[in-house]
C-alpha positions in Angstrom: 16.9 15.6 -28.9 16.1 12.6 -26.9 13.7 12.5 -24.4 14.5 9.3 -21.9 12.2 7.8 -19.2 11.6 4.4 -17.4 9.9 2.2 -15.3 5.8 3.1 -15.8 4.8 0.1 -14.4 1.2 1.2 -15.7 -1.4 -1.0 -14.0 -4.9 -0.2 -12.2 -4.5 0.4 -8.3 -6.2 -0.7 -5.7 -6.6 2.2 -4.0 -6.8 5.7 -5.0 -10.8 5.6 -5.8 -12.6 6.0 -8.9 -12.7 9.4 -11.2 -16.5 9.4 -11.6 -16.0 11.7 -14.8 -13.6 8.7 -16.6 -14.7 5.7 -14.6 -10.8 5.1 -14.3 -8.6 4.7 -10.9 -7.6 8.0 -10.4 -4.0 6.4 -9.4 -3.9 5.2 -12.5 -4.7 8.5 -13.6 -2.0 10.1 -12.1 0.5 7.4 -13.3 -0.9 8.1 -16.9 -0.8 12.3 -16.3 2.9 11.9 -15.1 3.9 9.9 -18.6 1.5 12.6 -20.8 3.6 15.4 -19.2 6.7 13.6 -20.7 5.4 12.7 -23.6 4.1 16.7 -24.4 7.5 17.9 -23.7 8.5 15.6 -26.3 6.4 16.7 -28.7 6.4 20.1 -27.9 10.4 20.7 -28.5 10.3 17.8 -31.5 12.3 15.2 -30.5 13.6 13.4 -32.4 13.7 10.2 -30.3 11.2 8.8 -27.4 13.2 6.2 -24.8 11.6 4.0 -22.3 14.1 1.9 -20.7 11.6 -0.9 -19.1 9.2 -2.2 -17.0 6.2 -0.7 -19.4 3.8 -2.4 -17.3 3.5 -3.5 -13.9 3.0 -7.1 -14.9 3.4 -9.2 -18.1 -0.2 -10.0 -19.0 -1.6 -6.5 -18.0 -5.1 -5.5 -17.9 -7.0 -4.3 -21.3 -7.2 -0.8 -19.7 -3.5 -0.5 -19.1 -3.0 -1.8 -22.7 -5.0 1.0 -24.4 -4.1 3.4 -22.4 -0.6 2.9 -23.5 -0.8 2.3 -26.5 -2.6 5.6 -27.2 0.2 7.0 -26.0 2.3 5.1 -28.4 0.3 6.4 -31.1 0.8 10.2 -29.9 4.8 9.7 -30.4 4.8 7.8 -33.8 2.0 10.3 -34.9 4.4 13.4 -34.3 7.4 11.5 -36.1 9.2 10.7 -33.2 11.2 7.4 -32.9 9.9 5.5 -30.0 12.4 2.8 -28.7 10.6 0.2 -26.0 13.0 -1.8 -23.7 11.2 -4.7 -21.7 12.2 -5.0 -18.1 11.9 -7.6 -15.6 8.3 -6.9 -14.9 7.3 -7.1 -18.6 8.3 -10.6 -19.2 8.2 -13.9 -17.8 11.2 -16.7 -17.1 9.8 -19.0 -19.4 11.4 -19.4 -22.7 9.2 -18.2 -25.6 6.8 -16.3 -23.7 5.0 -12.8 -25.0 6.1 -9.5 -23.5 3.7 -7.3 -22.3 4.7 -5.3 -25.3 4.6 -7.6 -27.4 1.4 -6.4 -28.9 2.7 -2.9 -30.2 5.8 -5.2 -31.8 3.1 -7.5 -33.7 1.4 -4.4 -35.4 4.7 -2.9 -37.3 3.9 0.4 -36.5 6.0 3.0 -37.9 8.6 5.0 -35.7 8.5 2.1 -33.1 11.4 0.2 -32.2 10.8 -2.7 -29.8 13.7 -4.6 -28.0 11.7 -7.4 -25.9 13.0 -11.2 -26.5 16.7 -10.4 -27.6 19.4 -7.1 -28.1 18.3 -4.9 -30.9 20.6 -2.4 -32.6 18.8 0.2 -34.0 20.5 2.6 -36.6 18.5 6.0 -37.8 21.1 7.8 -40.7 18.2 9.6 -42.2 18.4 12.3 -39.7 21.8 14.5 -39.8 24.5 12.6 -37.7 23.3 9.6 -37.5 21.9 7.4 -34.0 22.5 4.2 -33.3 20.8 2.1 -30.2 22.0 -0.5 -28.4 19.1 -2.6 -26.5 19.3 -4.7 -23.6 16.2 -5.8 -22.7 16.0 -7.7 -19.1 16.5 -11.5 -19.3 16.0 -13.7 -16.5 18.6 -16.8 -16.1 16.4 -19.4 -17.5 16.1 -17.7 -20.6 19.2 -17.5 -21.2 19.4 -20.7 -19.9 22.4 -19.7 -17.9 23.1 -21.2 -14.0 24.0 -17.7 -11.8 23.5 -14.4 -12.1 27.1 -13.8 -12.4 26.7 -15.8 -15.8 23.8 -13.3 -16.9 26.4 -10.0 -16.1 29.3 -11.7 -18.0 27.0 -12.4 -21.0 25.5 -8.9 -20.6 29.5 -7.4 -20.9 30.4 -9.5 -23.8 27.5 -8.3 -26.0 28.4 -4.9 -25.3 32.2 -5.4 -26.2 30.9 -7.5 -29.5 29.3 -3.9 -29.8 32.1 -1.7 -29.8 34.3 -4.1 -31.7 31.7 -4.4 -34.5 31.5 -0.3 -34.6 35.0 0.8 -33.5 35.7 2.3 -37.0 32.6 4.7 -37.0 33.2 7.8 -35.3 30.9 9.6 -36.9 27.7 7.6 -35.1 26.3 8.8 -31.8 25.9 5.3 -29.7 23.0 5.3 -26.9 23.0 2.1 -24.6 19.0 1.5 -23.1 19.7 -1.1 -20.6 17.2 -2.3 -17.9 19.8 -3.5 -15.5 21.1 -2.7 -11.7 24.6 -1.5 -11.9 26.8 -2.0 -9.2 27.1 1.2 -7.9 23.4 1.8 -6.8 24.0 -1.1 -4.4 27.6 -1.2 -3.5 28.6 -3.6 -0.8 24.8 -5.1 -0.4 23.9 -8.4 -2.1 21.0 -8.3 -4.4 19.1 -11.4 -6.4 19.6 -10.3 -9.9 22.3 -9.5 -12.1 24.7 -6.6 -11.1 26.4 -4.9 -14.4 30.3 -3.1 -13.7 29.7 1.0 -14.3 32.5 0.7 -16.6 31.1 -1.8 -19.4 29.2 1.3 -20.5 31.6 3.7 -20.2 31.7 4.4 -24.3 28.3 5.3 -24.8 28.0 8.6 -25.6 24.7 8.5 -23.7 23.1 5.7 -21.5 19.3 5.3 -20.7 18.7 2.8 -17.6 15.9 1.8 -16.3 14.8 -1.0 -13.4 16.1 1.7 -10.7 13.1 4.0 -9.4 15.6 6.9 -8.4 17.3 9.7 -10.3 21.0 8.5 -10.8 23.9 9.6 -13.0 27.5 8.5 -13.1 30.0 11.2 -14.5 31.7 10.5 -11.6 32.9 7.0 -13.2 33.3 8.5 -16.8 29.6 7.2 -17.8 27.3 9.8 -19.3 23.6 9.4 -18.6 22.0 7.0 -16.1 18.7 6.4 -14.3 16.0 8.8 -15.0 14.3 7.0 -12.5 10.4 6.2 -12.6 8.2 9.4 -14.0 6.0 9.0 -10.7 5.9 7.9 -7.0 4.9 4.4 -7.6 4.5 3.6 -3.8 4.3 5.2 0.1 8.4 4.7 0.3 9.4 7.0 -2.7 9.5 10.4 -1.0 11.9 12.1 -3.6 11.4 14.0 -6.7 11.2 12.4 -10.4 12.2 13.4 -13.3 13.2 12.9 -16.8 16.3 13.0 -19.4 15.7 15.8 -22.3 19.2 15.0 -23.9 20.7 17.2 -26.6 23.2 15.8 -29.0 24.0 18.8 -30.4 24.4 20.7 -27.6 26.5 17.7 -25.8 23.7 18.5 -22.6 21.7 16.6 -20.7 18.5 18.5 -19.2 16.9 16.8 -15.7 12.8 17.6 -15.9 11.0 17.8 -13.1 7.9 16.2 -13.0 5.1 17.3 -11.5 3.8 14.3 -8.9 0.5 14.6 -6.2 2.2 14.3 -2.8 2.4 10.9 -0.7 1.5 11.0 3.2 1.7 8.9 6.0 -0.7 9.6 9.0 -0.1 7.9 12.3 -3.2 8.9 14.5 -2.9 7.5 18.0 -6.5 6.6 19.5 -5.5 4.5 22.2 -6.3 7.2 25.0 -10.1 7.9 23.2 -12.6 6.3 24.5 -13.7 3.6 22.8 -18.0 4.9 22.0 -16.4 8.2 20.8 -13.2 6.5 18.7 -14.1 7.2 15.6 -15.2 11.3 16.5 -12.2 11.6 18.0 -10.1 10.1 15.0 -12.3 12.4 12.3 -11.5 15.8 14.7 -8.1 15.0 14.2 -7.8 14.3 10.2 -10.3 17.7 10.2 -7.5 20.1 11.3 -5.1 18.7 8.5 -4.5 19.9 5.0 -5.2 16.6 2.9 -6.6 18.0 -0.4 -5.1 16.7 -3.2 -2.9 14.0 -1.6 -2.6 10.0 -1.4 -2.9 9.1 2.3 -1.8 6.3 4.0 -3.5 6.8 7.5 -2.2 4.1 10.7 -4.7 4.0 13.7 -2.9 2.7 16.9 -5.7 1.4 19.3 -6.3 -1.5 21.5 -9.0 -2.7 19.7 -10.6 -2.4 16.0 -13.4 -0.7 15.4 -15.8 0.2 12.5 -13.9 2.6 10.1 -17.2 3.9 7.7 -17.8 7.0 9.4 -13.9 7.7 8.6 -14.2 6.7 5.3 -17.3 8.7 4.8 -15.9 12.0 6.4 -13.0 11.3 3.6 -15.4 10.8 0.9 -17.8 14.2 2.1 -13.7 16.5 1.8 -13.4 14.6 -1.4 -10.3 13.0 -0.2 -10.5 10.1 -2.7 -7.0 9.5 -3.1 -6.0 6.9 0.1 -4.7 3.7 1.1 -6.9 0.8 2.9 -6.8 2.5 6.9 -4.3 0.4 9.1 -5.1 -0.9 12.2 -2.0 -0.6 14.4 -3.5 -2.8 17.6 -1.8 -3.1 21.0 -2.7 -4.9 23.9 -4.7 -3.3 26.8 -1.7 -2.7 29.5 -3.5 -4.8 32.3 -3.6 -3.3 35.8 -3.6 -6.2 37.0 0.2 -6.5 35.9 2.2 -7.5 38.6 6.3 -6.2 39.5 8.1 -8.6 40.4 11.3 -8.0 43.2 14.3 -10.3 43.5 13.4 -11.3 47.3 10.0 -12.2 46.7 9.1 -16.0 47.4 6.6 -17.9 45.7 4.1 -17.2 48.2 4.9 -13.4 47.9 3.8 -13.7 44.2 0.7 -15.6 44.7 -0.5 -13.0 47.5 0.3 -10.2 44.9 -1.6 -11.5 42.2 -4.5 -12.4 44.2 -4.3 -8.5 45.8 -5.0 -7.8 42.3 -7.8 -9.5 41.6 -11.5 -8.6 41.9 -12.5 -12.2 43.8 -14.2 -12.5 47.2 -12.1 -12.6 50.5 -13.1 -15.9 51.4 -12.2 -17.0 47.8 -8.4 -15.5 48.5 -7.8 -17.3 51.2 -8.3 -20.6 50.2 -6.6 -20.5 47.0 -3.7 -19.3 49.7 -3.8 -21.9 51.5 -4.1 -24.6 48.6 -1.1 -22.7 46.7 0.9 -23.2 49.7 0.5 -26.7 50.4 1.2 -27.6 46.9 4.6 -24.7 47.6 5.5 -27.0 50.1 5.2 -30.4 48.6 7.2 -29.4 45.3 9.8 -27.5 47.7 9.7 -24.0 45.7 
């Protein structure tokens, strides 16, 4: 059995609050929990392989907490004797030639049962577990790393390497061939221009299974004669992701791919219109709206429509008192106050008509208005308006 996940993009988030019991960011804990759910399945089912198809971390130089927590999970897998394959994604690498990756430190440790493809294409063969399995691993390359000029050049390079792989092992019908790749295939953004290499889906049709990373939604490509595809990220990376999350559990003996649902905390975006609330009680108005909403165990993004910004302290305190710590910073959607002195223009209005209409809406002494009218009429006549 093989378990396939991808795009964990581990980091410490700027929102979500701190769990007082662990000292860790709650959003960070959520991401780890989803990864743990996947790892627990692999260990419970005695999987032979665990594949992470890229973007282990959010950035090439992750902080020490992200490094430590991911290393703990690698240890759980390798200690269970599961062959663990990690491929570097675009978030794990730097465009400069020779730079380390976010998973280089694991490679340097020489951990048994751990296999990493981060700076070059790697092939890993396992032939002592019954039917042999060979992994062809394609980490993400920037143009500069390959000393190529365009994304199309990178595409041609990748397709060429796939062809070489199949040519080399063309006479081996006994081995299961698995491709682990962190690239966009042409069916993902069909009809759109993307600023990255795009690999034709047909290039992967001769593999027995394809474990793709890079795209956060679940996609499979059986309609194109391709086995496997993107498992997606194991958790909702941001508020723009509404879809459910999965990992793949592949049984080569049965020839089956199970799409396993991963429990995820709900994301909810709330828009509150406080434009009609009295300015002195606007905080109470917002809190009264929140009191009637079911917000427990969710990550929240709250947007408040208003004419003027105000102190959010009472609203944050309300959320904390309800133990709703899982929120992004509250956003002001500020609009200009509708002016009661705004003029309505008619096509038949003369320049003096406009001046009179404007003065009628102004709070000023009548004598002053008359003086303005006289001076305006003189100026308008002088310029011939």
